[in-house]
ZAMARGU-4260 file (C-alpha; in steps of 0.2 Angstrom, whole numbers, plus 5000, padded with zeros to 4 digits):
<rodrens>
0) 5393/4973/5621 | 5410/4981/5625 | 5421/4990/5612 | 5431/4978/5601 | 5449/4980/5595
5) 5453/4977/5577 | 5454/4958/5573 | 5442/4953/5588 | 5424/4951/5588 | 5410/4943/5598
10) 5401/4929/5589 | 5387/4919/5599 | 5393/4929/5614 | 5411/4921/5613 | 5426/4932/5609
15) 5434/4927/5592 | 5450/4932/5585 | 5452/4930/5566 | 5438/4918/5566 | 5445/4907/5580
20) 5435/4905/5596 | 5447/4910/5610 | 5438/4899/5623 | 5443/4884/5613 | 5461/4891/5612
25) 5461/4892/5631 | 5454/4875/5633 | 5467/4867/5621 | 5482/4877/5628 | 5477/4882/5645
30) 5480/4898/5654 | 5489/4910/5655 | 5492/4910/5636 | 5498/4924/5624 | 5488/4924/5608
35) 5494/4934/5592 | 5485/4938/5576 | 5496/4936/5561 | 5485/4947/5550 | 5486/4961/5562
40) 5505/4961/5562 | 5505/4960/5543 | 5493/4974/5541 | 5502/4985/5552 | 5519/4982/5544
45) 5511/4984/5526 | 5503/5000/5531 | 5520/5007/5536 | 5529/5000/5521 | 5516/5008/5510
50) 5517/5025/5518 | 5536/5026/5516 | 5536/5021/5498 | 5541/5038/5491 | 5559/5037/5499
55) 5573/5024/5501 | 5570/5015/5518 | 5573/5000/5528 | 5561/4995/5542 | 5571/4986/5556
60) 5558/4978/5567 | 5562/4981/5586 | 5565/4963/5592 | 5564/4968/5610 | 5545/4971/5608
65) 5541/4953/5604 | 5556/4941/5600 | 5546/4925/5597 | 5554/4916/5581 | 5537/4915/5573
70) 5534/4933/5574 | 5551/4937/5567 | 5549/4925/5553 | 5532/4933/5549 | 5540/4950/5547
75) 5555/4943/5538 | 5543/4936/5525 | 5537/4953/5523 | 5554/4960/5520 | 5558/4967/5537
80) 5576/4969/5545 | 5579/4969/5563 | 5584/4982/5577 | 5593/4972/5590 | 5601/4976/5607
85) 5609/4960/5612 | 5618/4945/5606 | 5603/4935/5610 | 5592/4946/5599 | 5605/4944/5585
90) 5604/4925/5587 | 5585/4925/5586 | 5585/4937/5571 | 5597/4926/5562 | 5588/4910/5567
95) 5572/4918/5559 | 5583/4921/5543 | 5583/4939/5543 | 5597/4945/5532 | 5612/4951/5542
100) 5614/4966/5531 | 5597/4972/5537 | 5601/4971/5556 | 5606/4986/5566 | 5614/4984/5583
105) 5608/4997/5596 | 5611/4998/5615 | 5622/5006/5627 | 5631/4990/5634 | 5637/4979/5620
110) 5650/4967/5626 | 5666/4962/5617 | 5658/4945/5613 | 5642/4952/5606 | 5652/4964/5595
115) 5663/4950/5589 | 5647/4939/5585 | 5639/4954/5575 | 5655/4958/5566 | 5658/4940/5560
120) 5640/4940/5554 | 5642/4956/5544 | 5627/4966/5551 | 5622/4982/5543 | 5629/4993/5557
125) 5632/4997/5575 | 5623/5011/5583 | 5637/5019/5593 | 5631/5025/5610 | 5647/5032/5618
130) 5665/5037/5614 | 5672/5022/5623 | 5661/5010/5613 | 5668/5018/5597 | 5686/5015/5603
135) 5681/4997/5608 | 5673/4993/5591 | 5688/5001/5582 | 5700/4990/5591 | 5689/4974/5589
140) 5687/4977/5570 | 5706/4979/5569 | 5709/4963/5578 | 5697/4955/5564 | 5706/4965/5551
145) 5689/4972/5546 | 5681/4989/5545 | 5665/4990/5555 | 5651/5001/5548 | 5643/5012/5562
150) 5630/5026/5565 | 5632/5038/5579 | 5617/5038/5590 | 5613/5055/5595 | 5603/5061/5610
155) 5593/5076/5603 | 5586/5081/5620 | 5568/5081/5614 | 5553/5078/5626 | 5543/5064/5618
160) 5529/5067/5630 | 5527/5049/5636 | 5531/5039/5652 | 5548/5044/5659 | 5553/5026/5660
165) 5552/5024/5641 | 5558/5042/5636 | 5575/5039/5628 | 5579/5056/5620 | 5581/5068/5635
170) 5597/5075/5640 | 5597/5065/5657 | 5594/5048/5647 | 5608/5035/5647 | 5606/5033/5628
175) 5616/5041/5614 | 5629/5055/5612 | 5624/5072/5619 | 5618/5083/5604 | 5631/5096/5607
180) 5645/5083/5607 | 5640/5073/5592 | 5649/5083/5579 | 5666/5082/5588 | 5663/5063/5589
185) 5660/5063/5571 | 5677/5071/5568 | 5685/5058/5580 | 5677/5044/5570 | 5684/5050/5553
190) 5702/5048/5561 | 5700/5030/5565 | 5705/5017/5552 | 5694/5002/5557 | 5676/5010/5557
195) 5666/5017/5543 | 5654/5031/5548 | 5638/5028/5537 | 5625/5037/5546 | 5617/5046/5561
200) 5604/5038/5573 | 5592/5043/5587 | 5577/5036/5597 | 5567/5048/5608 | 5556/5036/5616
205) 5541/5023/5615 | 5522/5025/5615 | 5523/5042/5607 | 5506/5048/5602 | 5509/5065/5594
210) 5518/5070/5578 | 5526/5086/5585 | 5540/5077/5596 | 5545/5067/5581 | 5547/5082/5570
215) 5557/5091/5583 | 5569/5077/5583 | 5569/5075/5564 | 5573/5094/5562 | 5588/5093/5574
220) 5594/5077/5567 | 5593/5084/5549 | 5603/5100/5554 | 5616/5089/5561 | 5616/5077/5546
225) 5619/5092/5534 | 5634/5097/5544 | 5641/5079/5544 | 5638/5078/5525 | 5651/5093/5523
230) 5664/5082/5533 | 5659/5066/5524 | 5647/5066/5509 | 5646/5047/5509 | 5636/5047/5525
235) 5619/5043/5519 | 5609/5034/5532 | 5597/5042/5545 | 5590/5031/5558 | 5575/5039/5567
240) 5571/5024/5579 | 5553/5019/5583 | 5541/5025/5595 | 5524/5027/5587 | 5511/5024/5600
245) 5496/5012/5599 | 5479/5013/5607 | 5478/5005/5624 | 5463/5015/5631 | 5459/5032/5624
250) 5475/5037/5616 | 5474/5046/5599 | 5490/5042/5590 | 5493/5050/5572 | 5489/5039/5557
255) 5504/5031/5549 | 5500/5040/5533 | 5500/5057/5541 | 5516/5054/5552 | 5525/5047/5536
260) 5520/5062/5525 | 5526/5074/5539 | 5542/5065/5540 | 5545/5064/5521 | 5541/5083/5519
265) 5555/5087/5532 | 5568/5076/5523 | 5564/5085/5507 | 5576/5081/5493 | 5590/5075/5503
270) 5598/5059/5495 | 5597/5047/5511 | 5591/5031/5516 | 5579/5031/5531 | 5579/5017/5544
275) 5565/5015/5556 | 5564/5004/5571 | 5545/5000/5575 | 5540/4988/5587 | 5525/4992/5597
280) 5516/4999/5582 | 5518/4983/5573 | 5514/4970/5586 | 5506/4979/5601 | 5488/4977/5596
285) 5490/4960/5588 | 5492/4951/5604 | 5481/4947/5620 | 5484/4937/5636 | 5471/4924/5640
290) 5469/4922/5659 | 5457/4913/5670 | 5449/4920/5686 | 5454/4909/5701 | 5445/4919/5716
295) 5435/4934/5720 | 5440/4943/5737 | 5428/4956/5744 | 5438/4967/5756 | 5432/4980/5768
300) 5438/4994/5756 | 5443/4985/5740 | 5438/4971/5729 | 5450/4959/5721 | 5448/4948/5706
305) 5462/4935/5707 | 5468/4929/5690 | 5481/4915/5686 | 5491/4928/5676 | 5502/4940/5685
310) 5517/4952/5684 | 5528/4937/5680 | 5518/4936/5664 | 5514/4954/5660 | 5524/4967/5670
315) 5519/4983/5661 | 5505/4988/5674 | 5516/4985/5689 | 5531/4993/5681 | 5523/5008/5672
320) 5506/5009/5678 | 5501/5004/5660 | 5483/5002/5655 | 5476/4986/5647 | 5458/4984/5643
325) 5451/4967/5650 | 5436/4959/5641 | 5427/4943/5645 | 5429/4929/5633 | 5411/4924/5636
330) 5401/4939/5636 | 5386/4941/5647 | 5377/4955/5656 | 5389/4957/5671 | 5385/4969/5685
335) 5400/4981/5686 | 5410/4984/5702 | 5425/4993/5707 | 5439/4981/5708 | 5457/4977/5705
340) 5462/4962/5694 | 5477/4955/5702 | 5489/4940/5699 | 5495/4926/5710 | 5513/4934/5714
345) 5518/4938/5731 | 5519/4957/5728 | 5507/4970/5732 | 5511/4978/5715 | 5506/4962/5706
350) 5491/4970/5696 | 5483/4969/5679 | 5471/4983/5683 | 5470/4995/5698 | 5453/5000/5706
355) 5444/5000/5690 | 5425/4999/5686 | 5425/4982/5678 | 5413/4967/5676 | 5409/4957/5691
360) 5419/4942/5685 | 5417/4925/5694 | 5429/4911/5697 | 5432/4901/5681 | 5428/4916/5669
365) 5441/4918/5655 | 5447/4935/5653 | 5456/4943/5638 | 5469/4956/5643 | 5470/4966/5627
370) 5485/4975/5618 | 5498/4963/5625 | 5508/4959/5609 | 5522/4971/5613 | 5532/4970/5629
375) 5522/4956/5636 | 5530/4939/5634 | 5547/4947/5630 | 5547/4955/5647 | 5540/4940/5657
380) 5550/4932/5670 | 5551/4917/5682 | 5547/4927/5697 | 5540/4915/5711 | 5546/4901/5701
385) 5532/4902/5689 | 5534/4894/5672 | 5532/4905/5657 | 5516/4905/5647 | 5512/4897/5631
390) 5511/4907/5615 | 5499/4904/5601 | 5498/4912/5583 | 5482/4913/5574 | 5483/4913/5555
395) 5469/4911/5542 | 5456/4904/5555 | 5468/4892/5563 | 5479/4892/5578 | 5497/4886/5580
400) 5507/4883/5596 | 5523/4894/5594 | 5530/4892/5611 | 5526/4878/5623 | 5521/4882/5641
405) 5536/4879/5652 | 5536/4865/5665 | 5543/4864/5683 | 5557/4854/5676 | 5562/4869/5664
410) 5563/4880/5679 | 5578/4870/5686 | 5585/4862/5670 | 5600/4873/5669 | 5604/4873/5688
415) 5619/4863/5694 | 5622/4856/5712 | 5640/4856/5718 | 5646/4839/5725 | 5646/4845/5743
420) 5627/4848/5743 | 5623/4832/5735 | 5615/4819/5747 | 5627/4806/5754 | 5619/4789/5756
425) 5620/4783/5775 | 5623/4766/5780 | 5608/4757/5787
</rodrens>
């Protein structure tokens, strides 16, 4: 049988997740459907929490990875905060009852309305991404007669050795303040009356599978932190972002324990509170996408297995060339062929796999696209007017619908027709 991911196993030739038969899940909820394992999420979070015990810390889950309310509530019950990048993510985090004083607002394009919303809710801090944003937040805080807590997000210019689209800490990146300009911006911050600098932040990228880039950024940030301490000793937060990778194929990310020990060693005896913003490492391998084979096409030079899930459901392979393992839900001895698993969207780039040695699946076969817990449903779209997939959570050998499959009516529910386009009845 093919290799199995943590939390998944074959029983009587059928793929199970935490004791639940995935064929039954597909039959009950249809396809495509996202399925998440609660125990995997809890295990990943607890492992990180345990590794960071020796130092004061806050784990602010990166909401963009998977923003389903049931996922957020699961993490809230475990004590997580939230890293958000929009007003909508703030709304979701608050709906999931994550305490506002454990919410960090990152992102380069915060609008006045979003800043207003966050300030009224008294979030932990804003991660400042530009000098103009700093001035805007100071002005908005003044209008509220408040003082806004901020961290300055620094671009440490460190190569994370990941896909360029998800590298966020290089000097050509749109994120953060250039490292060489950060100290001057700190001095500017200290002259403002309606912001309170409480820390420094950085984020070098996502899906990082080596310790070295992290430690490079940590050393640079700690050097800057020590300089800032001389200007304002009350600064006591260091937000090092997220980015620890997961296994999609043959990656070998460091263990959480080894990574945390290296981090704690670098921090040494500094009296600071560490903030981390993990997303993929918490939910990535906790989710799959169930899809069904519709057709098999034998071309002159290529073979295509056409599934009912496409780039509208899972865009990572199309966007990044990302690799996802695909397993049969009903295991049998398939002959292997070289084929692309493609979706129904009208784009040549609509792929789940590209020209891979894979089982010779047949129409009606159920497939499990693995490692879809992060940046799957949260990046899905309505392209080609396709309703969004259902989402299901498995916990203690039971399955729960946590997001209904959209209907055609949902697609047009918010659209309005102006009077001049409405049909006028004609006299008979």
